[in-house]
C-alpha positions, 0 to 999 in steps of 0.5 A, a space after each residue: 590496483 590499476 586504472 583498468 581495475 578501477 574502470 572495471 569496478 565502476 562498470 560493475 557498480 554502474 551495471 548494478 545500479 542500472 539493474 536495480 533502477 530498471 527493476 524499480 522503474 519497471 515495477 512502478 510502470 507495471 503497478 500503474 498499468 495494473 490500475 484499479 485491478 490492484 484494488 480488487 486483490 484485497 477483496 480476494 484476500 477475504 475469501 481463502 488462503 489459496 487465493 491469497 497465494 495467487 494474490 501474493 504471486 501476482 502482486 510480486 510479479 507486478 512490483 518485482 519485489 517479494 520484500 516489498 510485498 511482504 512489507 505491505 503484508 506486515 502493514 496490512 496486518 498491522 492495520 487490521 486489513 488482513 488477518 494472519 491466516 490470509 497473510 500466510 497465503 500472500 507470503 507464500 505466493 510472494 516467494 513464487 512471484 519473485 521467481 519472475 525476475 530470475 526468469 527475465 534475467 535468464 532470458 539472456 542465455 536462451 541460445 535457441 533464439 538470439 533475437 529473443 535475448 533481452 540484451 539484444 532488443 533492450 536499447 530499442 525498447 529504451 528508445 521506444 519508451 523514451 519517445 513515448 514518455 516525451 511525446 505521448 499525452 495518454 497516461 496509459 502510454 506513459 505507463 507503458 513507456 516506464 515499463 519499456 525503459 525499466 525493462 531495457 535499463 535492467 538488461 543493459 545493467 546486467 550486460 554491464 555487470 556481465 562484461 565487467 566480470 567476464 575477464 575475471 571468470 577464470 580467476 583462481 579467486 572466483 574458483 576458490 571462493 565458490 568452491 569453498 561456498 559449495 563445499 560448506 553449505 552453511 557458508 554458502 547460505 550465510 553468503 546468500 543471506 548477507 548479500 540479500 540482507 544488505 541490498 534488501 532484495 532477493 530478486 536483485 541478489 539472485 540476478 547478481 548470482 545469475 550474472 556471475 553464472 553467465 561467466 561460467 564461474 559458479 558451481 551447482 553446489 555453491 549456487 544452490 546454497 547461496 540461493 537458499 540463503 538469499 531466500 532467508 536473507 530477504 526476510 530481513 526487510 519484513 523483520 525490520 519493517 515490523 519493528 515498532 508495529 503491533 504484535 500481529 505485524 511481528 507475527 507476520 514477519 516471523 511467519 515469513 522467516 519461518 517459512 523461508 528458513 524451514 524450506 531452506 533447511 529442508 532443501 539444504 539437507 536434501 541437496 547436501 546429500 545429493 551433492 555428496 553422492 554426486 560430487 562431479 555434478 556438484 562441482 560442475 558449472 551452473 548457468 542462469 537458466 538452471 538457477 531460475 529452474 531451481 529457484 522456481 522449483 524450490 519456491 513452488 515445492 516449499 509452498 506445496 509442502 508448507 501450505 497445509 501447515 499454515 495454521 500451525 505456522 500462525 500458532 507457532 508465531 503466536 507462541 514466539 510473539 506472545 500476546 499482551 493484554 489489550 488496552 481498554 482504549 477505543 480511541 478512533 485516533 489510535 485505530 486510524 493511525 494504525 490503519 495509515 501504516 507507512 508500510 502500505 506506501 510500498 504500493 501507491 495503489 493500495 495506499 490511495 485506496 486505504 486513505 480514501 477509506 479513512 477519509 470516508 471513515 472520518 466523514 462518518 464520524 463527522 456525520 454522527 457528530 452532526 446528527 448528535 449536535 442537531 438532536 441535542 439542540 432539538 431535544 435539549 440534551 446536555 450530555 449529547 451536546 458535550 459529547 459532540 464537543 469532546 468528539 470534535 477533538 477526534 475529527 481535528 486529530 484525524 484531519 492532521 493525521 490523514 493530511 500528513 499521510 496524504 503528503 507522503 502519498 503525493 510524493 509517490 509514483 502515482 498515475 494522473 488519476 491517483 494524483 487527482 484523487 490525492 489532491 481531492 482528498 486534501 480538500 475533502 478532509 478540510 471540508 469534513 473538518 469544517 463540517 465538524 466545526 459547524 457541528 460543534 457550533 450547533 452543540 454550543 448553541 444547544 448548550 446555550 439554549 439549555 443554560 438559558 432555558 430557551 425554547 423554539 416555538 412549535 413552528 420554529 421547531 418544525 422548520 428547524 427539523 425540516 432544514 436539519 434533515 435536508 442538511 444531514 441528508 446532503 452530507 450523508 449523500 456526499 460521504 456515500 458519493 466519496 465512498 462508492 463513486 456513484 453519480 446518483 449520490 452526487 445528484 442527490 447532493 446537488 438537489 439537497 444543497 439547492 433545497 437547503 439554500 432555499 430553506 435557509 433563505 425562506 426560514 430566515 425571512 419567516 423568522 424575521 417576520 415573527 420577531 417583528 411581530 413579537 411572536 418570538 424572543 430575540 435571544 432564541 432568535 439569534 440561536 435559530 439564525 446561527 443554526 440556519 447559517 451552520 446548516 447551510 454551510 454544512 450543505 455547502 461543504 457537502 456540495 464541495 465533496 460531491 463536486 470532487 467525486 464528479 470531477 474524478 468521474 468526468 
Protein backbone atom coordinates (compact mmCIF):
# COMPACT_ATOMS: atom_id res chain seq x y z
CA UNK A 1 0.00 0.00 0.00
CA UNK A 2 1.48 3.34 -1.09
CA UNK A 3 1.38 6.61 0.83
CA UNK A 4 -1.27 7.84 -1.63
CA UNK A 5 -3.53 4.91 -0.71
CA UNK A 6 -3.04 5.60 2.99
CA UNK A 7 -3.87 9.27 2.38
CA UNK A 8 -7.03 8.28 0.51
CA UNK A 9 -8.06 6.01 3.39
CA UNK A 10 -7.46 8.81 5.89
CA UNK A 11 -9.54 11.19 3.74
CA UNK A 12 -12.41 8.70 3.56
CA UNK A 13 -12.33 8.02 7.32
CA UNK A 14 -12.16 11.73 8.05
CA UNK A 15 -15.09 12.36 5.72
CA UNK A 16 -17.11 9.59 7.39
CA UNK A 17 -16.33 11.03 10.81
CA UNK A 18 -17.36 14.53 9.70
CA UNK A 19 -20.57 13.13 8.20
CA UNK A 20 -21.53 11.30 11.43
CA UNK A 21 -20.52 14.25 13.63
CA UNK A 22 -22.37 16.73 11.44
CA UNK A 23 -25.52 14.61 11.49
CA UNK A 24 -25.36 14.35 15.30
CA UNK A 25 -24.68 18.08 15.78
CA UNK A 26 -27.45 19.10 13.40
CA UNK A 27 -29.86 16.75 15.21
CA UNK A 28 -28.93 18.25 18.60
CA UNK A 29 -29.48 21.76 17.29
CA UNK A 30 -32.83 20.89 15.73
CA UNK A 31 -33.92 19.18 18.92
CA UNK A 32 -33.04 22.23 21.03
CA UNK A 33 -34.71 24.59 18.56
CA UNK A 34 -37.87 22.47 18.70
CA UNK A 35 -37.96 23.25 22.42
CA UNK A 36 -41.28 22.76 24.17
CA UNK A 37 -42.96 21.44 21.00
CA UNK A 38 -41.23 18.10 21.66
CA UNK A 39 -43.13 18.03 24.96
CA UNK A 40 -46.46 17.91 23.11
CA UNK A 41 -45.58 14.82 21.10
CA UNK A 42 -46.04 12.38 24.00
CA UNK A 43 -49.51 13.79 24.66
CA UNK A 44 -50.39 13.18 20.99
CA UNK A 45 -49.50 9.51 21.41
CA UNK A 46 -52.39 8.99 23.79
CA UNK A 47 -54.87 9.61 20.98
CA UNK A 48 -54.42 7.15 18.11
CA UNK A 49 -51.92 5.10 16.17
CA UNK A 50 -52.07 7.27 13.04
CA UNK A 51 -50.93 10.29 15.00
CA UNK A 52 -48.18 8.07 16.40
CA UNK A 53 -46.90 7.63 12.84
CA UNK A 54 -46.77 11.41 12.45
CA UNK A 55 -44.93 11.77 15.78
CA UNK A 56 -42.39 9.11 14.81
CA UNK A 57 -41.82 10.83 11.47
CA UNK A 58 -41.36 14.30 13.00
CA UNK A 59 -39.14 13.19 15.90
CA UNK A 60 -36.89 11.17 13.57
CA UNK A 61 -36.73 14.09 11.15
CA UNK A 62 -35.56 16.28 14.05
CA UNK A 63 -33.01 13.99 15.65
CA UNK A 64 -31.90 12.48 12.31
CA UNK A 65 -31.91 8.90 13.54
CA UNK A 66 -34.63 6.24 13.38
CA UNK A 67 -32.43 4.09 15.64
CA UNK A 68 -32.46 6.77 18.35
CA UNK A 69 -36.24 7.21 18.00
CA UNK A 70 -36.83 3.46 18.30
CA UNK A 71 -34.53 3.24 21.33
CA UNK A 72 -36.63 6.02 22.91
CA UNK A 73 -39.80 4.07 22.08
CA UNK A 74 -38.33 1.02 23.84
CA UNK A 75 -37.60 3.27 26.83
CA UNK A 76 -41.09 4.79 26.84
CA UNK A 77 -42.72 1.36 26.65
CA UNK A 78 -40.46 0.06 29.41
CA UNK A 79 -41.35 3.10 31.54
CA UNK A 80 -45.07 2.60 30.98
CA UNK A 81 -45.36 5.97 29.21
CA UNK A 82 -46.53 4.33 25.99
CA UNK A 83 -48.36 1.11 25.17
CA UNK A 84 -47.39 -1.30 22.41
CA UNK A 85 -50.18 -0.23 20.06
CA UNK A 86 -48.95 3.37 20.24
CA UNK A 87 -45.37 2.16 19.83
CA UNK A 88 -46.19 0.47 16.51
CA UNK A 89 -47.31 3.77 15.01
CA UNK A 90 -44.18 5.61 16.18
CA UNK A 91 -41.89 2.85 14.84
CA UNK A 92 -43.58 3.04 11.43
CA UNK A 93 -43.28 6.82 11.40
CA UNK A 94 -39.61 6.63 12.40
CA UNK A 95 -38.87 4.53 9.32
CA UNK A 96 -40.40 7.22 7.09
CA UNK A 97 -38.61 10.00 9.00
CA UNK A 98 -35.21 8.43 8.38
CA UNK A 99 -35.59 9.16 4.66
CA UNK A 100 -35.00 12.87 5.41
CA UNK A 101 -31.25 12.30 5.69
CA UNK A 102 -31.19 10.44 2.37
CA UNK A 103 -32.88 13.38 0.65
CA UNK A 104 -30.41 15.82 2.20
CA UNK A 105 -27.51 13.75 0.88
CA UNK A 106 -29.02 13.45 -2.59
CA UNK A 107 -29.29 17.25 -2.89
CA UNK A 108 -25.67 17.15 -4.06
CA UNK A 109 -26.86 15.63 -7.36
CA UNK A 110 -29.55 18.18 -8.16
CA UNK A 111 -28.21 19.09 -11.58
CA UNK A 112 -30.87 21.74 -12.23
CA UNK A 113 -29.65 24.00 -9.42
CA UNK A 114 -25.91 23.96 -8.90
CA UNK A 115 -26.10 26.79 -6.36
CA UNK A 116 -28.61 24.74 -4.35
CA UNK A 117 -26.16 21.89 -3.82
CA UNK A 118 -25.30 21.74 -0.10
CA UNK A 119 -21.62 21.17 -0.85
CA UNK A 120 -21.60 24.54 -2.63
CA UNK A 121 -22.80 26.61 0.32
CA UNK A 122 -21.73 24.30 3.21
CA UNK A 123 -18.52 26.27 3.99
CA UNK A 124 -20.52 29.50 4.07
CA UNK A 125 -23.03 27.94 6.51
CA UNK A 126 -20.22 26.76 8.77
CA UNK A 127 -18.79 30.28 8.76
CA UNK A 128 -22.14 31.85 9.65
CA UNK A 129 -22.75 29.18 12.28
CA UNK A 130 -19.32 29.70 13.85
CA UNK A 131 -19.83 33.47 14.08
CA UNK A 132 -23.26 32.96 15.68
CA UNK A 133 -21.86 30.44 18.13
CA UNK A 134 -18.96 32.68 19.15
CA UNK A 135 -20.70 36.06 19.35
CA UNK A 136 -24.47 35.55 19.68
CA UNK A 137 -25.87 35.80 23.21
CA UNK A 138 -29.36 34.54 22.40
CA UNK A 139 -29.91 30.87 23.16
CA UNK A 140 -32.05 30.44 20.04
CA UNK A 141 -29.30 31.86 17.84
CA UNK A 142 -26.81 29.43 19.36
CA UNK A 143 -29.22 26.57 18.56
CA UNK A 144 -29.39 27.82 14.97
CA UNK A 145 -25.57 27.93 14.88
CA UNK A 146 -25.44 24.23 15.83
CA UNK A 147 -27.85 23.39 13.01
CA UNK A 148 -25.81 25.38 10.48
CA UNK A 149 -22.45 23.97 11.60
CA UNK A 150 -23.80 20.40 11.69
CA UNK A 151 -25.39 20.79 8.25
CA UNK A 152 -22.18 22.19 6.77
CA UNK A 153 -19.85 19.62 8.35
CA UNK A 154 -22.18 16.81 7.20
CA UNK A 155 -21.87 17.80 3.55
CA UNK A 156 -18.19 18.59 3.65
CA UNK A 157 -17.73 15.09 5.10
CA UNK A 158 -19.76 13.66 2.22
CA UNK A 159 -17.58 15.50 -0.27
CA UNK A 160 -14.44 14.15 1.40
CA UNK A 161 -15.79 10.60 1.12
CA UNK A 162 -16.87 11.12 -2.49
CA UNK A 163 -13.51 12.60 -3.52
CA UNK A 164 -11.65 9.75 -1.81
CA UNK A 165 -13.69 7.07 -3.59
CA UNK A 166 -13.95 8.71 -7.03
CA UNK A 167 -10.52 7.61 -8.33
CA UNK A 168 -11.44 3.98 -7.55
CA UNK A 169 -15.00 4.08 -8.96
CA UNK A 170 -13.90 2.36 -12.16
CA UNK A 171 -11.88 -0.24 -10.29
CA UNK A 172 -12.82 -3.86 -11.12
CA UNK A 173 -12.94 -4.56 -7.37
CA UNK A 174 -15.92 -2.20 -6.92
CA UNK A 175 -17.60 -3.40 -10.10
CA UNK A 176 -17.25 -7.08 -9.18
CA UNK A 177 -18.32 -6.53 -5.57
CA UNK A 178 -21.52 -4.73 -6.50
CA UNK A 179 -22.18 -7.21 -9.30
CA UNK A 180 -22.07 -10.09 -6.82
CA UNK A 181 -24.26 -8.22 -4.33
CA UNK A 182 -26.74 -7.33 -7.09
CA UNK A 183 -26.99 -10.88 -8.42
CA UNK A 184 -27.41 -12.42 -4.97
CA UNK A 185 -30.20 -10.67 -3.00
CA UNK A 186 -29.32 -12.49 0.22
CA UNK A 187 -25.70 -11.31 0.08
CA UNK A 188 -26.85 -7.75 -0.71
CA UNK A 189 -29.26 -7.70 2.21
CA UNK A 190 -26.63 -9.22 4.54
CA UNK A 191 -24.10 -6.57 3.46
CA UNK A 192 -26.57 -3.75 4.21
CA UNK A 193 -27.50 -5.35 7.55
CA UNK A 194 -23.89 -5.79 8.62
CA UNK A 195 -22.71 -2.24 7.83
CA UNK A 196 -25.77 -0.71 9.49
CA UNK A 197 -25.48 -2.94 12.55
CA UNK A 198 -21.83 -1.94 12.96
CA UNK A 199 -22.36 1.83 12.75
CA UNK A 200 -25.87 1.56 14.29
CA UNK A 201 -27.43 4.12 11.97
CA UNK A 202 -29.39 3.39 8.80
CA UNK A 203 -29.25 7.10 7.91
CA UNK A 204 -25.45 6.99 7.95
CA UNK A 205 -25.20 3.70 6.04
CA UNK A 206 -27.65 4.91 3.38
CA UNK A 207 -25.57 8.11 3.15
CA UNK A 208 -22.41 6.05 2.56
CA UNK A 209 -24.20 4.03 -0.15
CA UNK A 210 -25.37 7.26 -1.79
CA UNK A 211 -21.81 8.60 -1.73
CA UNK A 212 -20.64 5.47 -3.54
CA UNK A 213 -23.52 5.87 -5.99
CA UNK A 214 -22.38 9.43 -6.82
CA UNK A 215 -19.19 7.95 -8.30
CA UNK A 216 -21.19 5.70 -10.65
CA UNK A 217 -19.98 2.50 -9.00
CA UNK A 218 -23.32 1.16 -7.73
CA UNK A 219 -25.89 -0.80 -9.76
CA UNK A 220 -29.66 -0.68 -9.25
CA UNK A 221 -29.93 -4.28 -8.09
CA UNK A 222 -27.12 -4.06 -5.54
CA UNK A 223 -28.37 -0.70 -4.18
CA UNK A 224 -31.94 -1.97 -3.72
CA UNK A 225 -30.93 -5.12 -1.83
CA UNK A 226 -28.35 -3.28 0.29
CA UNK A 227 -30.95 -0.63 1.17
CA UNK A 228 -33.42 -3.33 2.24
CA UNK A 229 -30.70 -4.88 4.40
CA UNK A 230 -29.96 -1.49 5.94
CA UNK A 231 -33.58 -1.27 7.07
CA UNK A 232 -33.21 -4.60 8.89
CA UNK A 233 -29.76 -3.75 10.29
CA UNK A 234 -31.06 -0.60 11.97
CA UNK A 235 -33.16 -2.83 14.27
CA UNK A 236 -30.03 -4.05 16.08
CA UNK A 237 -29.82 -0.85 18.14
CA UNK A 238 -33.33 -1.29 19.57
CA UNK A 239 -32.75 -5.02 20.16
CA UNK A 240 -29.54 -4.34 22.08
CA UNK A 241 -31.30 -1.55 23.96
CA UNK A 242 -34.14 -3.84 25.04
CA UNK A 243 -31.73 -6.28 26.72
CA UNK A 244 -32.41 -6.10 30.43
CA UNK A 245 -35.66 -4.19 29.93
CA UNK A 246 -39.18 -5.41 30.65
CA UNK A 247 -41.21 -7.76 28.46
CA UNK A 248 -43.10 -4.96 26.73
CA UNK A 249 -39.87 -3.19 25.83
CA UNK A 250 -38.57 -6.40 24.26
CA UNK A 251 -41.86 -6.70 22.36
CA UNK A 252 -41.45 -3.16 21.01
CA UNK A 253 -37.99 -4.08 19.68
CA UNK A 254 -39.45 -7.31 18.22
CA UNK A 255 -42.22 -5.35 16.47
CA UNK A 256 -39.58 -3.08 14.94
CA UNK A 257 -37.62 -6.10 13.67
CA UNK A 258 -40.77 -7.81 12.30
CA UNK A 259 -41.97 -4.64 10.59
CA UNK A 260 -38.68 -4.04 8.77
CA UNK A 261 -38.01 -7.71 8.01
CA UNK A 262 -41.48 -8.31 6.54
CA UNK A 263 -41.18 -5.18 4.42
CA UNK A 264 -37.67 -6.05 3.24
CA UNK A 265 -38.71 -9.61 2.43
CA UNK A 266 -41.79 -8.52 0.48
CA UNK A 267 -39.95 -5.83 -1.51
CA UNK A 268 -36.93 -8.08 -1.95
CA UNK A 269 -39.04 -10.74 -3.69
CA UNK A 270 -40.81 -8.18 -5.88
CA UNK A 271 -37.57 -6.46 -6.93
CA UNK A 272 -35.80 -9.81 -7.52
CA UNK A 273 -38.54 -10.81 -9.99
CA UNK A 274 -38.43 -7.40 -11.71
CA UNK A 275 -34.65 -7.52 -12.03
CA UNK A 276 -34.80 -11.06 -13.47
CA UNK A 277 -37.20 -9.80 -16.12
CA UNK A 278 -35.21 -6.64 -16.84
CA UNK A 279 -31.54 -7.54 -16.38
CA UNK A 280 -30.35 -4.45 -18.23
CA UNK A 281 -32.04 -2.15 -15.71
CA UNK A 282 -30.69 -4.22 -12.81
CA UNK A 283 -27.10 -3.79 -14.03
CA UNK A 284 -27.40 -0.06 -14.83
CA UNK A 285 -25.97 2.56 -12.48
CA UNK A 286 -28.13 4.19 -9.81
CA UNK A 287 -27.58 7.70 -8.43
CA UNK A 288 -28.15 9.09 -4.94
CA UNK A 289 -31.47 10.76 -5.86
CA UNK A 290 -32.86 7.46 -7.11
CA UNK A 291 -31.75 5.76 -3.88
CA UNK A 292 -33.65 8.45 -1.95
CA UNK A 293 -36.74 7.87 -4.09
CA UNK A 294 -36.65 4.09 -3.54
CA UNK A 295 -35.88 4.49 0.16
CA UNK A 296 -38.91 6.77 0.56
CA UNK A 297 -41.26 4.62 -1.53
CA UNK A 298 -40.21 1.51 0.39
CA UNK A 299 -40.78 3.00 3.85
CA UNK A 300 -44.08 4.70 3.00
CA UNK A 301 -45.40 1.60 1.19
CA UNK A 302 -44.30 -0.67 4.02
CA UNK A 303 -46.18 1.52 6.51
CA UNK A 304 -49.33 1.64 4.35
CA UNK A 305 -49.30 -2.14 3.86
CA UNK A 306 -48.63 -3.12 7.48
CA UNK A 307 -50.48 -0.32 9.28
CA UNK A 308 -53.83 -2.22 9.26
CA UNK A 309 -52.05 -5.22 10.80
CA UNK A 310 -50.53 -3.30 13.73
CA UNK A 311 -52.61 -5.16 16.34
CA UNK A 312 -51.58 -8.46 14.76
CA UNK A 313 -47.90 -7.46 15.06
CA UNK A 314 -48.51 -6.72 18.76
CA UNK A 315 -50.12 -10.17 19.23
CA UNK A 316 -47.28 -11.96 17.43
CA UNK A 317 -44.73 -10.08 19.56
CA UNK A 318 -46.67 -11.26 22.62
CA UNK A 319 -46.38 -14.87 21.44
CA UNK A 320 -42.64 -14.53 20.76
CA UNK A 321 -41.92 -12.76 24.06
CA UNK A 322 -44.15 -14.63 26.47
CA UNK A 323 -45.69 -13.02 29.54
CA UNK A 324 -44.29 -13.83 32.95
CA UNK A 325 -46.37 -13.94 36.15
CA UNK A 326 -46.60 -10.43 37.55
CA UNK A 327 -44.87 -9.72 40.80
CA UNK A 328 -47.09 -8.79 43.73
CA UNK A 329 -44.55 -6.16 44.68
CA UNK A 330 -45.93 -2.63 44.38
CA UNK A 331 -42.79 -0.85 45.43
CA UNK A 332 -42.78 2.83 44.44
CA UNK A 333 -39.02 2.61 44.03
CA UNK A 334 -39.31 -0.16 41.43
CA UNK A 335 -41.90 1.84 39.49
CA UNK A 336 -39.84 5.04 39.41
CA UNK A 337 -36.66 3.15 38.55
CA UNK A 338 -38.52 1.80 35.50
CA UNK A 339 -39.73 5.29 34.61
CA UNK A 340 -36.21 6.72 34.74
CA UNK A 341 -35.17 4.58 31.80
CA UNK A 342 -31.77 5.51 30.37
CA UNK A 343 -33.06 4.96 26.82
CA UNK A 344 -35.12 8.14 27.20
CA UNK A 345 -31.82 10.03 27.49
CA UNK A 346 -31.64 9.68 23.69
CA UNK A 347 -33.87 12.77 23.70
CA UNK A 348 -32.82 15.37 26.31
CA UNK A 349 -36.17 17.17 25.95
CA UNK A 350 -38.16 14.05 26.80
CA UNK A 351 -35.69 13.13 29.55
CA UNK A 352 -36.10 16.52 31.27
CA UNK A 353 -39.89 16.32 31.01
CA UNK A 354 -39.93 12.79 32.42
CA UNK A 355 -37.64 13.54 35.36
CA UNK A 356 -39.78 16.56 36.32
CA UNK A 357 -42.78 14.23 36.45
CA UNK A 358 -40.90 11.85 38.72
CA UNK A 359 -39.78 14.68 41.01
CA UNK A 360 -43.43 15.74 41.28
CA UNK A 361 -44.35 12.12 41.98
CA UNK A 362 -41.75 12.01 44.76
CA UNK A 363 -43.22 15.23 46.13
CA UNK A 364 -46.71 13.71 46.16
CA UNK A 365 -45.42 10.73 48.16
CA UNK A 366 -43.75 13.09 50.66
CA UNK A 367 -46.99 15.13 50.83
CA UNK A 368 -49.06 12.03 51.61
CA UNK A 369 -46.50 11.03 54.23
CA UNK A 370 -46.65 14.47 55.84
CA UNK A 371 -50.43 14.40 55.89
CA UNK A 372 -50.34 10.93 57.47
CA UNK A 373 -47.76 12.03 60.07
CA UNK A 374 -49.82 15.04 61.15
CA UNK A 375 -52.97 12.94 61.36
CA UNK A 376 -51.17 10.31 63.48
CA UNK A 377 -50.10 13.07 65.89
CA UNK A 378 -53.57 14.60 66.18
CA UNK A 379 -55.54 11.32 66.34
CA UNK A 380 -52.87 9.27 68.19
CA UNK A 381 -52.89 6.60 65.49
CA UNK A 382 -49.86 4.37 66.08
CA UNK A 383 -50.23 2.37 62.84
CA UNK A 384 -50.20 5.54 60.72
CA UNK A 385 -47.10 6.83 62.52
CA UNK A 386 -45.23 3.57 61.87
CA UNK A 387 -46.35 3.61 58.24
CA UNK A 388 -44.83 7.09 57.82
CA UNK A 389 -41.47 5.89 59.13
CA UNK A 390 -41.52 2.89 56.78
CA UNK A 391 -42.42 5.01 53.75
CA UNK A 392 -39.66 7.52 54.50
CA UNK A 393 -37.23 4.88 53.23
CA UNK A 394 -38.97 5.12 49.84
CA UNK A 395 -38.49 8.90 49.75
CA UNK A 396 -34.79 8.47 50.58
CA UNK A 397 -34.32 5.88 47.81
CA UNK A 398 -36.15 8.07 45.30
CA UNK A 399 -33.86 10.94 46.29
CA UNK A 400 -30.78 8.87 45.37
CA UNK A 401 -32.25 7.44 42.16
CA UNK A 402 -33.56 10.73 40.78
CA UNK A 403 -30.33 12.54 41.68
CA UNK A 404 -28.28 9.93 39.79
CA UNK A 405 -30.57 10.32 36.77
CA UNK A 406 -30.26 14.12 36.94
CA UNK A 407 -26.47 13.78 36.84
CA UNK A 408 -26.79 11.81 33.59
CA UNK A 409 -29.19 14.40 32.12
CA UNK A 410 -26.89 17.27 33.08
CA UNK A 411 -24.18 15.73 30.86
CA UNK A 412 -26.45 15.83 27.80
CA UNK A 413 -26.70 18.59 25.20
CA UNK A 414 -29.27 20.89 26.86
CA UNK A 415 -30.66 24.33 26.17
CA UNK A 416 -29.99 27.02 28.80
CA UNK A 417 -33.55 26.71 30.13
CA UNK A 418 -33.33 22.91 30.31
CA UNK A 419 -30.03 23.21 32.17
CA UNK A 420 -31.67 25.66 34.59
CA UNK A 421 -34.57 23.25 35.18
CA UNK A 422 -32.16 20.34 35.79
CA UNK A 423 -30.17 22.43 38.28
CA UNK A 424 -33.39 23.35 40.07
CA UNK A 425 -34.44 19.69 40.11
CA UNK A 426 -31.32 18.83 42.13
CA UNK A 427 -32.36 21.38 44.77
CA UNK A 428 -36.06 20.47 44.56
CA UNK A 429 -35.35 16.79 45.21
CA UNK A 430 -33.21 17.77 48.21
CA UNK A 431 -36.01 19.97 49.60
CA UNK A 432 -38.60 17.24 49.13
CA UNK A 433 -36.33 14.77 50.90
CA UNK A 434 -36.01 17.20 53.82
CA UNK A 435 -39.81 17.51 53.98
CA UNK A 436 -39.91 13.72 54.21
CA UNK A 437 -37.47 13.88 57.13
CA UNK A 438 -39.69 16.41 58.92
CA UNK A 439 -42.70 14.15 58.35
CA UNK A 440 -40.73 11.31 59.93
CA UNK A 441 -39.85 13.57 62.89
CA UNK A 442 -43.54 14.36 63.41
CA UNK A 443 -44.40 10.64 63.25
CA UNK A 444 -41.77 9.90 65.89
CA UNK A 445 -43.25 12.66 68.07
CA UNK A 446 -46.66 11.04 67.58
CA UNK A 447 -45.28 7.67 68.76
CA UNK A 448 -43.73 9.35 71.79
CA UNK A 449 -47.03 11.04 72.57
CA UNK A 450 -48.88 7.72 72.28
CA UNK A 451 -46.29 5.78 74.29
CA UNK A 452 -46.41 8.21 77.24
CA UNK A 453 -50.18 8.70 76.91
CA UNK A 454 -49.83 12.45 76.53
CA UNK A 455 -52.64 14.76 75.37
CA UNK A 456 -52.79 18.21 73.85
CA UNK A 457 -55.13 20.61 75.59
CA UNK A 458 -58.21 21.53 73.58
CA UNK A 459 -56.68 24.93 72.76
CA UNK A 460 -53.31 23.43 71.76
CA UNK A 461 -55.10 20.85 69.61
CA UNK A 462 -56.98 23.57 67.67
CA UNK A 463 -53.80 25.59 67.25
CA UNK A 464 -51.93 22.55 65.95
CA UNK A 465 -54.68 21.85 63.41
CA UNK A 466 -54.52 25.45 62.16
CA UNK A 467 -50.76 25.58 61.55
CA UNK A 468 -50.70 22.00 60.23
CA UNK A 469 -53.27 22.86 57.56
CA UNK A 470 -51.30 25.94 56.49
CA UNK A 471 -48.02 23.99 56.27
CA UNK A 472 -49.65 21.16 54.32
CA UNK A 473 -51.35 23.59 51.93
CA UNK A 474 -48.01 25.34 51.44
CA UNK A 475 -46.26 22.13 50.41
CA UNK A 476 -49.18 20.99 48.24
CA UNK A 477 -49.19 24.31 46.35
CA UNK A 478 -45.41 24.07 45.90
CA UNK A 479 -45.76 20.62 44.28
CA UNK A 480 -48.59 21.92 42.06
CA UNK A 481 -46.42 24.90 41.08
CA UNK A 482 -43.63 22.51 40.07
CA UNK A 483 -46.05 20.32 38.13
CA UNK A 484 -47.98 23.04 36.27
CA UNK A 485 -45.55 26.01 36.29
CA UNK A 486 -48.58 28.12 37.25
CA UNK A 487 -47.60 31.39 38.94
CA UNK A 488 -50.84 31.35 40.98
CA UNK A 489 -49.61 28.37 42.99
CA UNK A 490 -46.32 30.19 43.60
CA UNK A 491 -48.22 33.16 44.99
CA UNK A 492 -50.22 30.82 47.26
CA UNK A 493 -47.00 29.38 48.67
CA UNK A 494 -45.66 32.87 49.45
CA UNK A 495 -48.84 33.75 51.36
CA UNK A 496 -48.97 30.45 53.21
CA UNK A 497 -45.30 30.57 54.15
CA UNK A 498 -45.83 34.01 55.74
CA UNK A 499 -48.90 32.64 57.54
CA UNK A 500 -46.96 29.63 58.91
CA UNK A 501 -44.09 31.87 60.10
CA UNK A 502 -46.52 34.19 61.93
CA UNK A 503 -48.46 31.27 63.39
CA UNK A 504 -45.30 29.53 64.57
CA UNK A 505 -44.13 32.63 66.41
CA UNK A 506 -47.57 33.40 67.84
CA UNK A 507 -48.34 29.83 68.94
CA UNK A 508 -44.90 29.42 70.51
CA UNK A 509 -45.49 32.49 72.69
CA UNK A 510 -48.98 31.33 73.66
CA UNK A 511 -47.67 27.91 74.58
CA UNK A 512 -44.88 29.36 76.73
CA UNK A 513 -47.53 31.42 78.52
CA UNK A 514 -49.58 28.28 79.21
CA UNK A 515 -46.48 26.51 80.53
CA UNK A 516 -45.67 29.40 82.88
CA UNK A 517 -49.23 29.31 84.21
CA UNK A 518 -49.08 25.52 84.72
CA UNK A 519 -51.91 25.02 82.24
CA UNK A 520 -49.83 22.54 80.23
CA UNK A 521 -47.48 19.65 81.05
CA UNK A 522 -43.84 20.28 80.09
CA UNK A 523 -43.42 16.87 78.37
CA UNK A 524 -46.32 17.42 75.96
CA UNK A 525 -45.07 20.98 75.63
CA UNK A 526 -41.77 19.78 74.15
CA UNK A 527 -43.70 17.71 71.58
CA UNK A 528 -45.85 20.75 70.73
CA UNK A 529 -42.85 23.05 70.20
CA UNK A 530 -40.88 20.44 68.21
CA UNK A 531 -43.88 19.90 65.94
CA UNK A 532 -44.15 23.66 65.35
CA UNK A 533 -40.51 23.74 64.32
CA UNK A 534 -40.94 20.85 61.87
CA UNK A 535 -44.06 22.43 60.34
CA UNK A 536 -42.32 25.78 59.94
CA UNK A 537 -39.39 24.05 58.21
CA UNK A 538 -41.79 22.27 55.85
CA UNK A 539 -43.19 25.63 54.74
CA UNK A 540 -39.61 26.94 54.27
CA UNK A 541 -38.79 24.04 51.92
CA UNK A 542 -42.09 24.67 50.11
CA UNK A 543 -41.01 28.26 49.58
CA UNK A 544 -37.67 27.11 48.15
CA UNK A 545 -39.41 24.85 45.62
CA UNK A 546 -41.81 27.63 44.59
CA UNK A 547 -38.90 30.07 44.13
CA UNK A 548 -37.17 27.68 41.73
CA UNK A 549 -40.33 27.57 39.61
CA UNK A 550 -40.65 31.37 39.75
CA UNK A 551 -37.04 31.74 38.65
CA UNK A 552 -37.74 29.62 35.55
CA UNK A 553 -40.72 31.79 34.62
CA UNK A 554 -38.88 35.11 34.96
